[in-house]
Each structure stands twice: as structure tokens, then as C-alpha cells.
C-alpha positions, 0 to 999 in steps of 0.5 A: 499500499505505501507503495502506490501511496508513494506513485500517486503521490508522485504523480501529483507532485510532477504533473502539478510541478509541471505545470507551475514551472511550465505557465511559470515560465510561459512555456505552453503544455503541447512542450510540457507534457512529454517531459511530463509523460515519462517520468508519470512512465517511468513510475508507473513502471516502478509502482507494475515492476518487481524490485526484483528482477527474476530471468525465466530464461536461465531458469529454463536453462538450468532446469534443463542441465539438472535433467 
């Protein structure tokens, strides 16, 4: 639950900060949204992907070697 809340807060924080910085410097949202979207995608990947990497191909190779 903590990871989920941290991700939601991070998304709102990045979107709000990007909007405020863009409006302060007079930059149109068309130029800011790709960067904001990229950071939001990183946060979503953090939310979805596992923290510990598991190599499926090496597990299959080890199973075949053990047989």
C-alpha cells in the first residue's frame, strides 16, 4: 500500500510541478507534456514491475541441465 500511495503522490507532484514551471516560464503545455508523461511512465513502471529481477531463461536452462 505504501508503494501505491507513493506512486500516486509522485504522479500528482510531477504533474503539478510541471504545470507550474511551464506557466511560470510561459511555456505551452504541448512542450511540457512529453517530459511529464515520461516521468509518469517511470513512476508507473516502478509501481507495476517487481523489485527483484527474475531471469526466466536462466531458470529454464538450469531445469534442462538438471534433467
